[in-house]
C-alpha positions as protocol buffer text, in pm:
chain_id: "A"
residue {
  index: 1
  type: MET
  ca { x: 17652 y: 14161 z: 8910 }
}
residue {
  index: 2
  type: SER
  ca { x: 17741 y: 13815 z: 8789 }
}
residue {
  index: 3
  type: THR
  ca { x: 17696 y: 13523 z: 9025 }
}
residue {
  index: 4
  type: SER
  ca { x: 17929 y: 13231 z: 8962 }
}
residue {
  index: 5
  type: PRO
  ca { x: 17952 y: 12881 z: 9108 }
}
residue {
  index: 6
  type: LYS
  ca { x: 18216 y: 12826 z: 9375 }
}
residue {
  index: 7
  type: ALA
  ca { x: 18152 y: 12464 z: 9477 }
}
residue {
  index: 8
  type: VAL
  ca { x: 17935 y: 12167 z: 9383 }
}
residue {
  index: 9
  type: ARG
  ca { x: 17827 y: 11872 z: 9593 }
}
residue {
  index: 10
  type: PHE
  ca { x: 17573 y: 11593 z: 9571 }
}
residue {
  index: 11
  type: ASP
  ca { x: 17366 y: 11379 z: 9799 }
}
residue {
  index: 12
  type: ASP
  ca { x: 17157 y: 11082 z: 9687 }
}
residue {
  index: 13
  type: ASP
  ca { x: 16885 y: 11296 z: 9529 }
}
residue {
  index: 14
  type: THR
  ca { x: 17014 y: 11653 z: 9500 }
}
residue {
  index: 15
  type: LEU
  ca { x: 17268 y: 11875 z: 9324 }
}
residue {
  index: 16
  type: TRP
  ca { x: 17391 y: 12155 z: 9556 }
}
residue {
  index: 17
  type: VAL
  ca { x: 17572 y: 12458 z: 9415 }
}
residue {
  index: 18
  type: SER
  ca { x: 17742 y: 12720 z: 9635 }
}
residue {
  index: 19
  type: LEU
  ca { x: 17746 y: 13060 z: 9466 }
}
residue {
  index: 20
  type: SER
  ca { x: 17987 y: 13352 z: 9484 }
}
residue {
  index: 21
  type: ASP
  ca { x: 17721 y: 13572 z: 9646 }
}
residue {
  index: 22
  type: GLY
  ca { x: 17689 y: 13338 z: 9945 }
}
residue {
  index: 23
  type: ARG
  ca { x: 17373 y: 13154 z: 9840 }
}
residue {
  index: 24
  type: THR
  ca { x: 17350 y: 12779 z: 9802 }
}
residue {
  index: 25
  type: ILE
  ca { x: 17095 y: 12648 z: 9556 }
}
residue {
  index: 26
  type: ALA
  ca { x: 16966 y: 12294 z: 9520 }
}
residue {
  index: 27
  type: ALA
  ca { x: 16808 y: 12108 z: 9231 }
}
residue {
  index: 28
  type: PRO
  ca { x: 16676 y: 11753 z: 9213 }
}
residue {
  index: 29
  type: LEU
  ca { x: 16910 y: 11515 z: 9033 }
}
residue {
  index: 30
  type: ALA
  ca { x: 16599 y: 11385 z: 8854 }
}
residue {
  index: 31
  type: TRP
  ca { x: 16611 y: 11711 z: 8653 }
}
residue {
  index: 32
  type: PHE
  ca { x: 16947 y: 11604 z: 8508 }
}
residue {
  index: 33
  type: PRO
  ca { x: 16933 y: 11239 z: 8396 }
}
residue {
  index: 34
  type: ARG
  ca { x: 17301 y: 11224 z: 8296 }
}
residue {
  index: 35
  type: LEU
  ca { x: 17406 y: 11328 z: 8646 }
}
residue {
  index: 36
  type: LEU
  ca { x: 17148 y: 11104 z: 8810 }
}
residue {
  index: 37
  type: GLU
  ca { x: 17288 y: 10801 z: 8628 }
}
residue {
  index: 38
  type: ALA
  ca { x: 17655 y: 10899 z: 8667 }
}
residue {
  index: 39
  type: ALA
  ca { x: 17892 y: 10743 z: 8917 }
}
residue {
  index: 40
  type: PRO
  ca { x: 18013 y: 10964 z: 9204 }
}
residue {
  index: 41
  type: ALA
  ca { x: 18359 y: 10983 z: 9046 }
}
residue {
  index: 42
  type: GLN
  ca { x: 18205 y: 11110 z: 8721 }
}
residue {
  index: 43
  type: ARG
  ca { x: 18001 y: 11373 z: 8906 }
}
residue {
  index: 44
  type: ALA
  ca { x: 18316 y: 11491 z: 9084 }
}
residue {
  index: 45
  type: MET
  ca { x: 18480 y: 11578 z: 8750 }
}
residue {
  index: 46
  type: VAL
  ca { x: 18289 y: 11906 z: 8721 }
}
residue {
  index: 47
  type: GLU
  ca { x: 18443 y: 12218 z: 8571 }
}
residue {
  index: 48
  type: LEU
  ca { x: 18329 y: 12551 z: 8714 }
}
residue {
  index: 49
  type: SER
  ca { x: 18308 y: 12856 z: 8490 }
}
residue {
  index: 50
  type: LYS
  ca { x: 18181 y: 13208 z: 8537 }
}
residue {
  index: 51
  type: GLY
  ca { x: 17833 y: 13114 z: 8416 }
}
residue {
  index: 52
  type: GLY
  ca { x: 17786 y: 12752 z: 8512 }
}
residue {
  index: 53
  type: LEU
  ca { x: 17891 y: 12391 z: 8547 }
}
residue {
  index: 54
  type: HIS
  ca { x: 18032 y: 12153 z: 8286 }
}
residue {
  index: 55
  type: TRP
  ca { x: 18097 y: 11779 z: 8284 }
}
residue {
  index: 56
  type: ASP
  ca { x: 18296 y: 11698 z: 7970 }
}
residue {
  index: 57
  type: ALA
  ca { x: 18273 y: 11320 z: 8003 }
}
residue {
  index: 58
  type: LEU
  ca { x: 17897 y: 11335 z: 8059 }
}
residue {
  index: 59
  type: ASP
  ca { x: 17827 y: 11600 z: 7794 }
}
residue {
  index: 60
  type: GLU
  ca { x: 17635 y: 11800 z: 8056 }
}
residue {
  index: 61
  type: ASP
  ca { x: 17621 y: 12178 z: 8096 }
}
residue {
  index: 62
  type: ILE
  ca { x: 17415 y: 12358 z: 8360 }
}
residue {
  index: 63
  type: SER
  ca { x: 17398 y: 12734 z: 8381 }
}
residue {
  index: 64
  type: VAL
  ca { x: 17367 y: 12925 z: 8707 }
}
residue {
  index: 65
  type: ALA
  ca { x: 17091 y: 13131 z: 8546 }
}
residue {
  index: 66
  type: GLY
  ca { x: 16899 y: 12813 z: 8462 }
}
residue {
  index: 67
  type: LEU
  ca { x: 16934 y: 12681 z: 8816 }
}
residue {
  index: 68
  type: LEU
  ca { x: 16818 y: 13012 z: 8963 }
}
residue {
  index: 69
  type: ALA
  ca { x: 16519 y: 13007 z: 8727 }
}
residue {
  index: 70
  type: GLY
  ca { x: 16432 y: 12650 z: 8829 }
}
residue {
  index: 71
  type: GLN
  ca { x: 16485 y: 12506 z: 8482 }
}
residue {
  index: 72
  type: PRO
  ca { x: 16543 y: 12130 z: 8447 }
}
residue {
  index: 73
  type: ASP
  ca { x: 16742 y: 11973 z: 8164 }
}
residue {
  index: 74
  type: LEU
  ca { x: 16527 y: 12033 z: 7857 }
}
residue {
  index: 75
  type: SER
  ca { x: 16735 y: 11805 z: 7632 }
}
residue {
  index: 76
  type: ARG
  ca { x: 16538 y: 11502 z: 7748 }
}
residue {
  index: 77
  type: ARG
  ca { x: 16227 y: 11624 z: 7562 }
}
residue {
  index: 78
  type: GLY
  ca { x: 16164 y: 11419 z: 7252 }
}
residue {
  index: 79
  type: THR
  ca { x: 16359 y: 11120 z: 7381 }
}
residue {
  index: 80
  type: HIS
  ca { x: 16206 y: 10800 z: 7514 }
}
residue {
  index: 81
  type: GLN
  ca { x: 15973 y: 10996 z: 7744 }
}
residue {
  index: 82
  type: GLU
  ca { x: 15648 y: 11041 z: 7554 }
}
residue {
  index: 83
  type: THR
  ca { x: 15341 y: 11192 z: 7717 }
}
């Protein structure tokens, strides 16, 4: 069975994704810096596909599988955040 996104919404701190199987999953916007910094109008320009979410203008892709696994955006590794 393949679970696909049906709707996306945001609050101040969270990305909420409603799935085709009836679940709603949430992830902190802090996991996705491009979305965190985006304007509400930019966030609203999401494209839903069978496997995930895409924001063309923000160059952001989030898979349903990644959200279900609790995986943040790994592309920020090696950027200005050094540990």
